[in-house]
C-alpha positions in Angstrom: 0.1 -0.2 -0.1 1.2 3.6 -0.9 0.3 6.5 0.8 1.1 9.9 -0.8 1.8 12.7 1.8 0.5 16.0 0.3 0.6 19.5 1.8 1.6 23.2 2.0 5.0 24.2 3.0 5.4 25.0 6.8 2.3 22.7 7.9 4.0 19.8 9.6 4.1 17.6 6.5 7.7 16.5 7.2 7.2 16.3 10.9 4.1 13.9 10.3 6.7 11.9 8.0 8.8 11.3 10.6 6.0 10.3 13.0 4.6 8.2 10.7 7.9 6.4 9.6 10.4 6.9 12.3 12.4 8.4 9.5 15.5 10.7 10.4 14.7 13.2 7.8 15.5 16.7 8.6 12.8 19.1 9.8 13.3 22.5 8.4 11.2 25.7 9.0 11.4 27.3 5.8 10.1 26.8 2.4 11.8 24.7 -0.1 13.6 22.1 2.4 12.0 19.2 0.7 12.8 18.8 -3.2 12.3 15.6 -4.1 9.7 13.0 -2.5 11.0 10.7 0.2 9.5 7.3 1.0 9.4 5.7 4.4 7.9 2.3 5.6 5.0 3.1 8.4 6.1 2.3 11.7 5.0 -1.6 12.4 2.9 -1.8 9.1 5.8 -3.0 6.8 2.7 -3.5 3.7 2.4 0.5 4.1 5.0 3.0 2.3 4.4 6.7 3.2 5.9 9.1 0.4 6.6 12.3 1.2 6.1 14.7 -1.5 7.2 18.5 -1.8 5.2 21.1 -0.1 2.9 22.9 -2.6 0.3 25.6 -2.4 -1.5 24.3 -5.7 -1.2 21.5 -8.3 -1.3 24.0 -11.1 2.4 23.4 -12.3 4.1 26.6 -11.5 7.3 25.2 -10.0 9.0 21.8 -10.3 7.5 21.0 -6.8 4.0 21.1 -8.1 4.9 19.0 -11.3 6.6 16.3 -9.1 3.7 16.1 -7.0 0.7 16.0 -9.9 2.8 13.5 -11.7 3.4 11.3 -8.6 -0.2 11.1 -8.1 -1.2 10.5 -11.8 1.4 8.3 -12.9 2.2 5.9 -9.5 -1.6 6.1 -8.6 -1.2 5.8 -4.8 -3.5 3.9 -3.1 -4.6 6.9 -0.9 -3.8 10.9 -0.6 -2.8 11.7 3.1 -3.4 15.7 2.7 -2.0 17.7 5.7 -3.4 21.1 6.5 -2.5 23.9 9.1 -5.9 24.2 11.3 -4.3 27.6 12.4 -4.6 28.9 8.5 -7.3 26.6 7.3 -8.8 28.9 4.4 -5.5 28.9 2.9 -4.8 25.5 3.1 -7.9 23.8 1.9 -7.5 25.5 -1.6 -5.1 22.7 -2.2 -7.5 20.2 -0.6 -10.2 21.1 -3.2 -7.6 20.2 -6.0 -6.5 17.0 -4.8 -9.8 15.9 -4.1 -10.9 16.5 -7.8 -8.3 14.0 -8.7 -10.8 11.2 -7.2 -8.2 9.2 -5.3 -9.2 7.9 -1.5 -8.2 10.8 0.5 -8.2 11.9 4.1 -7.6 15.3 5.5 -5.4 15.7 8.7 -5.7 19.1 10.6 -2.5 19.7 12.1 -1.7 22.0 14.9 -5.1 21.5 16.5 -3.7 22.2 19.9 -2.6 25.5 18.7 -5.9 26.4 17.4 -7.8 25.4 20.4 -5.3 27.1 22.7 -6.1 30.3 21.0 -9.8 29.9 21.5 -10.4 28.5 18.0 -12.2 25.4 17.1 -13.5 23.3 14.0 -16.6 21.2 13.6 -14.9 18.3 12.2 -18.0 16.1 11.2 -19.6 19.0 9.6 -16.4 19.9 7.7 -15.8 16.4 6.7 -19.4 16.2 5.3 -19.0 19.5 3.2 -15.9 18.4 1.7 -16.8 14.9 1.3 -13.8 13.4 2.5 -12.8 11.9 6.2 -11.3 14.7 8.5 -9.3 14.0 11.6 -7.6 16.6 13.9 -3.9 16.0 14.7 -0.8 17.4 16.5 2.0 16.0 14.7 4.7 17.8 16.7 3.3 16.2 19.9 2.4 12.8 17.8 -1.3 13.3 19.2 -3.8 11.6 16.9 -0.9 10.1 14.3 -2.1 6.7 15.0 -5.5 6.9 14.5 -4.7 9.1 11.4 -2.7 6.3 9.7 -5.3 3.7 10.7 -8.2 6.0 9.0 -5.8 6.3 6.0 -5.2 2.8 5.4 -8.8 1.8 6.0 -9.9 4.7 3.1 -7.3 3.2 1.0 -8.4 -0.4 1.5 -11.9 0.5 0.9 -11.2 3.0 -2.1 -13.2 5.3 -0.7 -13.0 8.2 -3.1 -14.1 11.8 -2.3 -18.0 12.4 -2.6 -18.8 14.4 -5.5 -19.2 18.2 -4.3 -20.6 20.6 -6.9 -19.0 23.9 -5.6 -18.9 25.5 -8.4 -22.7 26.8 -8.0 -24.4 28.6 -10.7 -23.1 31.0 -13.4 -20.3 31.3 -15.9 -17.7 29.2 -14.3 -20.4 26.3 -13.6 -21.2 26.3 -17.6 -17.7 26.7 -18.3 -16.5 23.5 -16.5 -19.3 21.5 -17.2 -19.0 22.3 -21.1 -15.5 21.3 -21.1 -16.0 18.2 -18.5 -18.5 16.9 -21.5 -15.6 17.9 -24.2 -12.7 15.8 -22.5 -14.8 12.9 -20.7 -13.5 10.3 -23.0 -10.0 11.5 -23.2 -9.9 11.6 -19.5 -11.2 8.3 -18.8 -8.3 7.0 -21.2 -5.5 8.1 -19.1 -7.5 7.5 -15.6 -8.4 11.1 -14.4 -11.7 12.3 -13.3 -13.2 14.5 -16.3 -13.6 17.5 -13.7 -10.2 17.3 -12.9 -8.9 17.3 -16.6 -11.7 19.8 -17.4 -10.1 22.4 -14.7 -6.6 21.7 -16.1 -7.3 22.3 -19.6 -9.2 25.7 -18.8 -6.2 26.4 -16.9 -3.9 25.6 -19.8 -1.9 22.8 -18.2 0.2 22.0 -21.0 1.0 18.7 -20.0 -2.3 17.4 -19.0 -3.5 18.8 -22.4 -0.9 16.8 -24.3 -1.7 13.6 -22.3 -5.3 13.8 -23.2 -4.7 14.1 -26.8 -7.4 16.8 -27.7 -8.1 17.3 -31.3 -8.1 20.7 -32.8 -11.9 21.1 -32.6 -12.0 19.9 -29.5 -9.4 22.6 -28.3 -11.4 25.2 -30.2 -14.5 24.2 -27.9 -12.6 24.4 -25.0 -10.9 28.0 -25.7 -14.5 29.2 -26.7 -16.2 28.1 -23.6 -13.1 29.6 -21.4 -13.4 32.9 -23.5 -17.2 32.9 -22.7 -16.3 32.4 -18.9 -13.9 35.3 -19.0 -16.2 37.6 -20.7 -19.4 37.0 -18.5 -17.3 37.1 -15.1 -15.3 39.7 -15.9 -12.1 37.9 -14.6 -9.5 35.7 -16.6 -9.7 32.0 -16.6 -7.7 31.5 -13.7 -8.9 34.1 -11.2 -12.3 32.9 -12.0 -11.4 29.2 -11.1 -9.6 30.7 -7.9 -12.2 32.9 -7.1 -14.8 30.0 -7.5 -12.8 27.6 -5.1 -12.3 30.5 -2.7 -16.0 31.4 -2.4 -16.6 27.9 -1.5 -13.9 27.5 1.3 -15.2 30.6 2.8 -18.7 29.2 2.7 -17.6 26.0 4.3 -15.3 27.8 6.9 -18.2 30.1 8.1 -20.1 27.3 8.8 -17.5 24.9 10.6 -14.5 27.3 11.7 -14.1 29.4 15.1 -10.9 31.5 14.0 -8.3 31.4 16.7 -7.1 34.8 18.6 -4.0 36.0 18.0 -1.3 33.7 19.7 1.4 34.7 21.8 3.6 33.4 19.4 2.2 35.7 16.4 2.5 38.6 18.7 5.9 37.8 19.7 7.0 37.1 16.0 5.4 40.5 14.9 7.6 42.2 17.7 10.8 40.2 16.5 10.3 41.2 13.0 10.1 45.2 13.8 13.7 44.5 14.2 14.7 41.8 12.1 12.8 42.5 8.9 13.3 46.3 9.5 14.1 48.4 6.2 17.3 49.6 7.6 18.3 47.2 10.4 17.9 43.8 8.6 20.8 43.4 6.7 23.1 44.6 9.3 21.7 42.3 11.7 22.2 39.4 9.3 25.7 40.2 9.1 26.0 40.6 12.5 24.7 37.2 13.2 26.7 35.6 10.8 29.6 37.2 11.8 28.7 35.7 15.5 28.6 32.5 13.9 31.8 32.5 12.1 33.7 33.9 15.6 32.2 31.2 17.6 33.0 28.4 14.9 36.5 29.3 13.8 37.9 30.8 16.9 35.8 30.3 20.1 34.7 26.6 19.8 35.2 25.1 16.6 39.2 26.0 16.2 39.9 25.3 19.8 38.3 21.6 19.3 39.9 21.2 15.9 43.4 22.0 17.6 42.7 19.3 19.8 41.7 16.5 17.5 44.8 17.4 15.5 46.7 16.8 18.3 45.1 13.3 18.9 45.4 12.3 15.5 48.9 13.1 15.3 49.6 11.2 18.7 47.8 8.5 17.4 49.6 8.6 14.0 53.0 8.5 15.7 51.9 5.5 17.7 51.0 3.4 14.8 54.1 4.5 13.0 56.1 3.5 15.9 54.3 -0.1 16.3 54.7 -0.8 12.7 58.4 -0.1 12.8 58.8 -2.2 15.9 56.8 -5.1 13.6 59.2 -4.6 11.0 56.5 -3.8 8.1 57.9 -3.2 4.5 58.7 0.2 4.3 56.7 0.9 1.1 53.6 -0.4 2.9 54.3 1.6 5.9 54.8 4.8 4.0 51.5 4.2 2.2 49.8 4.0 5.4 51.6 6.8 7.5 52.3 9.3 4.6 49.2 8.5 2.5 46.1 7.4 4.5 47.2 8.8 7.9 48.5 12.2 6.2 45.4 12.7 4.0 42.5 11.2 6.0 43.9 12.6 9.3 44.4 16.2 7.8 41.0 16.0 6.8 39.5 14.6 10.0 41.0 17.2 12.1 38.6 19.9 10.5 35.3 18.0 11.4 34.6 20.0 14.6 34.6 23.2 12.4 31.7 21.8 10.2 29.8 20.4 13.4 29.8 23.8 15.1 28.9 25.6 12.1 25.8 23.5 11.2 25.0 24.1 14.7 24.6 27.1 14.8 22.7 27.1 11.1 20.3 24.7 12.3 19.0 26.8 15.1 18.7 29.8 12.8 16.6 27.5 10.2 14.8 25.9 12.7 13.5 29.4 14.5 12.2 30.4 11.2 14.9 33.1 10.9 15.7 31.6 7.5 12.5 33.0 5.8 13.0 36.3 7.2 16.5 36.5 5.4 14.9 35.4 2.0 12.2 37.9 2.3 14.9 40.6 3.3 17.0 39.4 0.4 14.2 39.6 -2.3 14.6 43.5 -2.8 18.4 42.9 -2.9 18.2 40.0 -5.7 15.7 41.8 -7.8 18.4 44.3 -8.7 20.5 41.5 -10.1 17.6 39.7 -11.9 16.5 37.2 -9.2 13.9 37.1 -6.6 14.0 36.1 -3.0 13.0 32.4 -3.6 16.5 32.0 -5.0 18.1 32.7 -1.9 17.0 29.5 -0.6 19.2 27.0 -2.6 21.8 29.8 -2.7 22.0 29.5 1.3 21.9 25.9 1.1 25.2 26.0 -1.0 26.8 27.1 2.0 26.4 23.6 3.0 26.9 21.5 0.0 26.4 22.6 -3.7 24.9 19.1 -4.6 21.2 19.8 -2.6 21.6 23.5 -3.6 21.6 22.7 -7.4 18.7 20.1 -6.6 16.8 23.1 -4.9 16.9 25.2 -7.7 13.8 23.0 -8.8 11.6 24.8 -6.4 11.9 28.1 -8.5 8.9 28.5 -10.9 10.6 30.2 -13.7 13.3 28.2 -15.9 14.9 31.5 -16.5 15.5 31.8 -12.3 16.4 28.1 -12.1 19.2 28.0 -14.3 20.2 31.5 -13.5 20.6 30.4 -9.8 22.0 27.4 -10.4 25.0 28.9 -12.0 25.4 31.1 -9.0 25.4 28.2 -6.5 29.1 27.3 -6.8 30.0 30.8 -5.9 28.5 30.3 -2.5 31.4 28.8 -0.3 30.4 25.2 0.5 31.2 23.7 4.0 33.9 21.3 2.1 36.3 24.5 1.8 36.2 25.1 5.2 39.4 22.9 5.7 41.2 25.1 3.1 40.3 28.2 4.7 41.1 27.1 8.0 44.8 25.7 7.0 45.4 28.7 5.1 44.3 31.2 7.9 46.2 29.3 10.6 49.2 29.4 8.4 49.4 33.1 7.1 46.4 34.9 9.1 46.7 33.5 12.6 45.6 37.0 14.1 43.0 37.8 11.6 41.1 34.3 11.3 37.7 35.8 11.5 38.1 38.6 9.6 39.6 36.7 6.6 37.0 34.2 7.1 34.3 36.5 6.8 35.8 38.0 3.8 35.8 34.9 2.0 32.2 34.2 2.4 31.4 38.1 1.4 33.5 37.7 -1.4 31.8 34.7 -2.9 28.7 36.6 -2.6 29.8 39.6 -4.3 31.4 37.4 -7.4 28.0 35.7 -7.3 26.2 39.2 -7.4 28.3 40.6 -10.3 28.0 37.2 -12.3 24.3 37.4 -11.6 24.0 41.4 -13.2 26.1 40.1 -16.1 23.8 37.3 -16.6 20.9 39.2 -16.1 22.0 41.7 -19.2 23.4 38.9 -21.7 22.2 35.1 -21.6 18.9 35.7 -18.9 17.5 38.9 -19.9 13.8 39.4 -18.8 12.4 39.8 -15.0 12.2 37.3 -12.1 8.8 35.9 -11.3 6.9 37.4 -8.3 8.1 35.9 -5.0 5.6 35.0 -2.4 6.8 33.1 0.7 4.9 32.4 4.0 7.1 33.8 7.0 6.3 31.1 9.9 6.1 31.9 13.5 9.2 32.0 15.4 9.6 28.9 17.3 12.1 27.4 19.7 14.6 25.0 17.7 14.1 21.5 18.1 17.1 19.8 19.9 16.3 16.8 18.1 16.3 18.4 14.8 19.7 20.4 15.4 21.5 17.3 16.6 20.0 15.4 13.7 21.5 17.9 11.1 24.8 18.1 12.8 25.0 14.2 12.8 24.1 14.4 9.1 26.9 16.6 8.2 29.4 14.7 10.3 28.5 11.5 8.9 28.6 13.1 5.1 32.1 14.1 6.2 33.3 11.3 7.8 32.0 9.3 4.9 33.7 11.2 2.3 36.9 11.0 4.4 36.7 7.3 4.4 35.5 6.5 0.8 36.6 9.5 -1.9 39.4 11.2 0.3 40.5 7.5 1.1 40.8 6.5 -2.6 42.4 9.7 -3.8 45.0 9.8 -0.8 46.2 6.3 -2.2 46.3 7.3 -5.7 48.2 10.4 -4.6 50.7 8.5 -2.7 51.0 5.8 -5.7 51.6 8.6 -8.4 54.0 10.4 -6.0 56.3 7.3 -5.1 56.4 5.7 -8.6 57.9 7.1 -11.9 56.7 6.4 -15.4 58.5 3.1 -15.3 56.8 2.1 -12.2 60.0 2.4 -10.4 60.0 3.6 -6.7 61.2 7.1 -6.5 61.7 9.5 -3.1 58.5 11.4 -2.4 58.9 14.9 -4.1 61.3 13.6 -6.4 61.0 15.3 -10.1 60.6 12.4 -11.9 57.6 10.9 -10.2 54.3 10.6 -12.1 52.6 13.0 -9.8 55.2 15.7 -10.5 55.1 15.2 -14.1 51.1 15.8 -14.3 51.4 19.0 -11.6 54.3 20.2 -13.8 52.1 20.3 -17.2 49.5 22.2 -15.1 51.4 24.3 -12.7 52.5 27.2 -15.7 48.8 27.8 -15.3 48.7 29.4 -12.0 52.3 31.1 -12.1 50.6 34.4 -12.7 48.7 33.8 -9.7 51.8 33.6 -7.6 52.0 29.7 -6.9 53.7 27.5 -9.5 54.7 25.0 -7.2 53.7 21.4 -9.1 52.2 20.2 -5.7 49.9 23.2 -5.3 48.6 22.5 -8.9 48.0 18.7 -8.0 45.9 19.7 -5.2 43.7 21.9 -7.1 43.4 19.1 -9.8 42.3 16.4 -6.6 39.9 19.1 -5.4 37.5 18.3 -8.4 36.9 15.3 -6.6 36.0 16.8 -3.2 37.2 20.0 -2.0 38.4 18.4 1.2 40.8 16.6 -0.8 42.9 20.2 -1.4 44.2 19.9 2.0 44.7 16.0 2.0 46.7 15.9 -1.0 48.9 18.8 0.4 49.3 16.7 3.5 50.6 13.5 1.5 52.9 15.7 -0.8 54.2 17.7 1.8 54.5 15.0 4.3 53.0 16.7 7.1 49.6 17.5 8.8 47.9 19.9 11.3 50.5 22.6 12.3 53.3 21.0 10.4 51.3 21.4 7.1 50.6 25.0 8.0 54.2 25.9 8.6 55.4 24.0 5.5 52.9 26.2 3.5 55.1 29.3 4.7 57.8 28.1 2.4 55.8 27.7 -0.6 53.5 30.9 -0.5 54.1 34.3 0.2 51.1 36.3 1.8 50.2 37.6 -1.1 50.0 34.4 -3.3 48.3 32.5 -0.2 45.5 35.5 -0.9 45.2 34.5 -4.2 45.2 31.0 -3.8 42.0 31.3 -1.5 40.6 33.3 -3.7 40.9 30.7 -6.7 39.9 27.8 -4.3 36.7 30.0 -3.3 35.5 30.1 -6.7 36.6 27.4 -8.8 34.4 24.5 -9.7 32.9 22.6 -7.0 33.4 18.7 -6.6 32.5 16.2 -9.2 28.9 15.3 -7.5 27.8 18.9 -7.8 28.9 18.6 -11.6 27.1 15.5 -11.7 23.8 17.3 -10.4 24.4 20.4 -12.6 24.5 17.8 -15.7 21.2 16.1 -14.7 19.5 19.2 -14.3 20.6 21.0 -17.1 20.2 18.1 -19.2 23.3 18.5 -21.3 27.0 17.5 -20.9 28.1 20.1 -23.5 26.5 23.0 -21.2 27.5 21.5 -18.1 31.3 21.7 -19.7 30.6 25.2 -20.4 29.7 26.2 -17.2 32.5 24.2 -15.6 35.1 25.9 -17.9 33.3 29.3 -17.4 33.5 29.0 -13.6 37.4 28.1 -13.7 38.1 31.2 -15.8 36.1 33.6 -13.4 38.1 32.0 -10.4 41.3 32.5 -12.2 40.3 36.2 -13.3 39.7 37.0 -9.7 42.4 35.5 -8.2 44.7 37.4 -10.8 43.3 40.8 -9.6 43.1 39.8 -5.7 47.0 39.2 -6.4 47.8 42.2 -8.1 45.9 44.3 -5.6 47.4 42.4 -2.9 50.7 43.2 -4.4 49.9 47.0 -4.3 48.6 46.7 -0.4 50.9 44.5 1.4 
């Protein structure tokens, strides 16, 4: 049995999914957190799968999320739809409910956050609401796990009985009624052929849903009849077709709510949120406040907490490496194998793992901001600025995710309704400094700017954003002309962050980091060690020998970076391996220089000047992200040629900016 979980953004859908399945999916508090549908086995019921579909406000395909949801319900034909609605904002949520009911699938409506509604002197007549909508309705509180078990039982029972929504003719009399019924007769046979109700097909055709029209296979004469009926409706109603259908649905919803819902009084949470927003979304204070918050997070991460934990871990790794080295020497292990273990695996993976505390601490603070609801305010505030460079505030969500990892950020562009905005945002995501680059920043700031770590880290993040802004402006004037789509975003009430959610995100980031260290980085360090210790005839050579395979590769690429101040083949090699994963840059340097932690930082001072170190940081900040991100872009763009062009373009931008930074640094220093 398959149950599709559908609802508006911020209605508690992902929380309910976790309660139903016991899944460890991260719960976010800003729109766009769920991009692709996720599934999980219902707790205690091996015969039932819950599919968590993206949060949407309607099934009219304005965005990729709406297309995913609509197509899943039509193509996969789940046994039942579990529609979750926010009981504190029921009128808006029921718009999607009516559209889902038109699809004719067995369906149950879950009214979530009923505890908040009742706590603020509101109420819902459940039986009357169920009767008016023609579907079973059940009140729940997903966060408190109240009514969730009963909801699952009711949904499974509805699915077993194949209990479809009762037909509710909510279009009343008038031009909209006549148009829908006329078009229903025209498309009826075609709708039966593809397994959808004629009324659903009719509303989709009237709203000019091109994919549904294509699936129905309507003839030219039938399309002309539909268009004539729609134009007649527009003429009589004085509204365009989309507005007329929306007006019809909202009139019915208002009528139902007037008879069944007692609205809640303004809650303490709402009052508190309004007061906080007077500061955090203030015209003059919003952006300075955001920058101050991020500066505080960087200070705590790269100075007070994260860096100290990282230093302690580096000392522990160094002691463990020395102990293993002594143990292997006493055992009399083959020197070549011992070199592979100590100089290869321990130097590469060990240098990576020492930066784990920085990743964990950074995402501890970011997950708190996300859970409180602050991130949606930042997107709202950024809308005005982003419009000046040709984007909308909705683009800020993928770009913000890009500070964590470019792969989910690229996938999150699917939430954008405009193809123009989607592709443009995708091209800008790599300029946002992902967490994989933190080890590079931490290593170089420790070596060259020990007293100004916070300042340098902040400038790097701001520099990436500024480069993205300039690139966006250029793109909006050349390849992506036109205006961004209107931006609508719900601002949820501020809430105390969930400790479970915060710890879960920390664990996810730590797990991903460790998994990379012992998979991609582990393999990369072995390959690098091999290339470093063998020549073209596979004879063993000394590490750093100019005849090694690795030095030959590095020397062929190094001249490209000579104008940037770092022509050492070891540095060029580390940038090449960084294409596999940005963390590999540090691990490669550790292997090639046979050092880790503070010893590696000291070794770098003999390779770089302060001027060239700044240029290197600029290049590492901006050049192409990892292979996984390139693969994600290839999937989204649907073209290997376009993806190659994007990769080359990003590397060129990185080189140009790094060269400019090198020249400016030479004048200043």
